[in-house]
NULUMBA-32501 format. One record per residue (C-alpha): residue in one letter; x, z, y. Coordinates in steps of 0.2 Angstrom, whole numbers, plus 5000, padded with zeros to 4 digits. Example, Ala and Ser with C-alpha at 12.3 -4.5 7.8 and 13.67 -1.06 7.14 Angstrom:
# residues 2
LUMPA  rest  east    up  north
LUMPA     A  5062  5039   4978
LUMPA     S  5068  5036   4995
# end
This chain:
# residues 131
LUMPA  rest  east    up  north
LUMPA     M  5222  4862   4967
LUMPA     K  5218  4876   4955
LUMPA     L  5231  4893   4958
LUMPA     R  5232  4906   4945
LUMPA     I  5240  4923   4946
LUMPA     L  5251  4921   4930
LUMPA     C  5264  4936   4926
LUMPA     K  5282  4927   4930
LUMPA     S  5294  4947   4926
LUMPA     K  5291  4963   4916
LUMPA     I  5302  4976   4913
LUMPA     H  5295  4985   4897
LUMPA     H  5296  5004   4895
LUMPA     A  5308  5010   4909
LUMPA     V  5312  5026   4912
LUMPA     V  5309  5034   4929
LUMPA     T  5327  5043   4933
LUMPA     A  5321  5048   4952
LUMPA     A  5306  5051   4961
LUMPA     D  5310  5054   4979
LUMPA     V  5293  5057   4990
LUMPA     D  5303  5057   5007
LUMPA     Y  5310  5038   5007
LUMPA     V  5300  5027   5015
LUMPA     G  5290  5017   5000
LUMPA     S  5297  5006   4987
LUMPA     I  5303  5006   4970
LUMPA     G  5323  5005   4968
LUMPA     I  5327  4996   4951
LUMPA     D  5345  4991   4943
LUMPA     A  5349  4977   4950
LUMPA     G  5354  4969   4933
LUMPA     L  5338  4971   4926
LUMPA     M  5331  4963   4941
LUMPA     R  5342  4947   4940
LUMPA     M  5337  4947   4921
LUMPA     T  5321  4947   4926
LUMPA     G  5320  4935   4942
LUMPA     I  5313  4948   4952
LUMPA     V  5319  4949   4970
LUMPA     H  5323  4962   4984
LUMPA     G  5305  4967   4993
LUMPA     E  5294  4956   4979
LUMPA     Q  5278  4965   4976
LUMPA     V  5278  4972   4957
LUMPA     A  5265  4981   4949
LUMPA     V  5272  4997   4944
LUMPA     W  5260  5007   4928
LUMPA     N  5265  5024   4922
LUMPA     V  5263  5023   4903
LUMPA     T  5266  5041   4902
LUMPA     N  5249  5047   4913
LUMPA     G  5242  5031   4918
LUMPA     Q  5245  5029   4938
LUMPA     R  5247  5012   4941
LUMPA     I  5254  5006   4959
LUMPA     E  5259  4992   4969
LUMPA     T  5276  4992   4979
LUMPA     Y  5291  4982   4983
LUMPA     A  5306  4981   4974
LUMPA     I  5325  4986   4979
LUMPA     P  5341  4986   4971
LUMPA     M  5351  4999   4964
LUMPA     P  5367  4996   4958
LUMPA     E  5370  4986   4942
LUMPA     G  5372  4993   4926
LUMPA     S  5367  5011   4934
LUMPA     G  5349  5012   4924
LUMPA     K  5342  5017   4940
LUMPA     I  5323  5018   4941
LUMPA     I  5319  5026   4956
LUMPA     V  5300  5029   4963
LUMPA     N  5301  5032   4983
LUMPA     G  5287  5037   4996
LUMPA     A  5268  5045   4991
LUMPA     A  5269  5036   4974
LUMPA     A  5283  5049   4970
LUMPA     R  5271  5062   4967
LUMPA     H  5264  5053   4952
LUMPA     F  5279  5049   4945
LUMPA     T  5291  5060   4937
LUMPA     P  5311  5057   4930
LUMPA     G  5308  5054   4910
LUMPA     D  5289  5044   4914
LUMPA     R  5289  5029   4906
LUMPA     V  5284  5014   4915
LUMPA     I  5281  4995   4915
LUMPA     I  5286  4985   4928
LUMPA     A  5278  4967   4933
LUMPA     A  5279  4954   4943
LUMPA     Y  5267  4938   4947
LUMPA     Y  5267  4922   4953
LUMPA     L  5252  4912   4964
LUMPA     T  5254  4895   4959
LUMPA     D  5248  4879   4948
LUMPA     E  5261  4877   4938
LUMPA     I  5265  4882   4920
LUMPA     I  5279  4895   4922
LUMPA     E  5290  4905   4907
LUMPA     P  5290  4923   4909
LUMPA     Q  5305  4933   4910
LUMPA     M  5300  4948   4903
LUMPA     I  5313  4962   4892
LUMPA     V  5312  4978   4885
LUMPA     V  5325  4992   4889
LUMPA     D  5332  5007   4882
LUMPA     E  5330  5024   4885
LUMPA     R  5343  5023   4896
LUMPA     N  5337  5006   4905
LUMPA     R  5349  4996   4896
LUMPA     F  5344  4979   4891
LUMPA     S  5337  4979   4873
LUMPA     R  5330  4962   4869
LUMPA     R  5317  4948   4879
LUMPA     L  5300  4945   4875
LUMPA     D  5297  4928   4878
LUMPA     A  5281  4919   4879
LUMPA     T  5280  4913   4860
LUMPA     A  5282  4929   4854
LUMPA     T  5269  4935   4841
LUMPA     P  5260  4951   4845
LUMPA     E  5268  4958   4829
LUMPA     D  5285  4955   4838
LUMPA     R  5279  4963   4853
LUMPA     I  5274  4978   4844
LUMPA     E  5289  4979   4835
LUMPA     A  5300  4978   4850
LUMPA     V  5292  4993   4856
LUMPA     L  5292  5004   4839
LUMPA     L  5311  4999   4838
LUMPA     K  5314  5012   4855
# end
């Protein structure tokens, strides 16, 4: 059996709404966005700060659905500030083909559109430019 690490979930260009250095670790994510991308409570996620280039790995915790909250907690809060654009991704270690659940959100972290595996690079660029 050959295992590969494949991207299973992505929330593209979310906006950090808060950063709390005093909270113990994690990233809080609007529960609706978690559901749409298949990210579950406690799941390991990578968070890439598009604004300043910082990259972290942490675990996801749900924020109220529809709140639009993206809150970076703990030590990572020193590298993320409200207004920063981020990409949040999660992966599977699997030997199966998977269909990634990828979405683009607007400046208020509301669902904008899906990025499916069959989208062309031009479709993906257009999704970003629509912001």
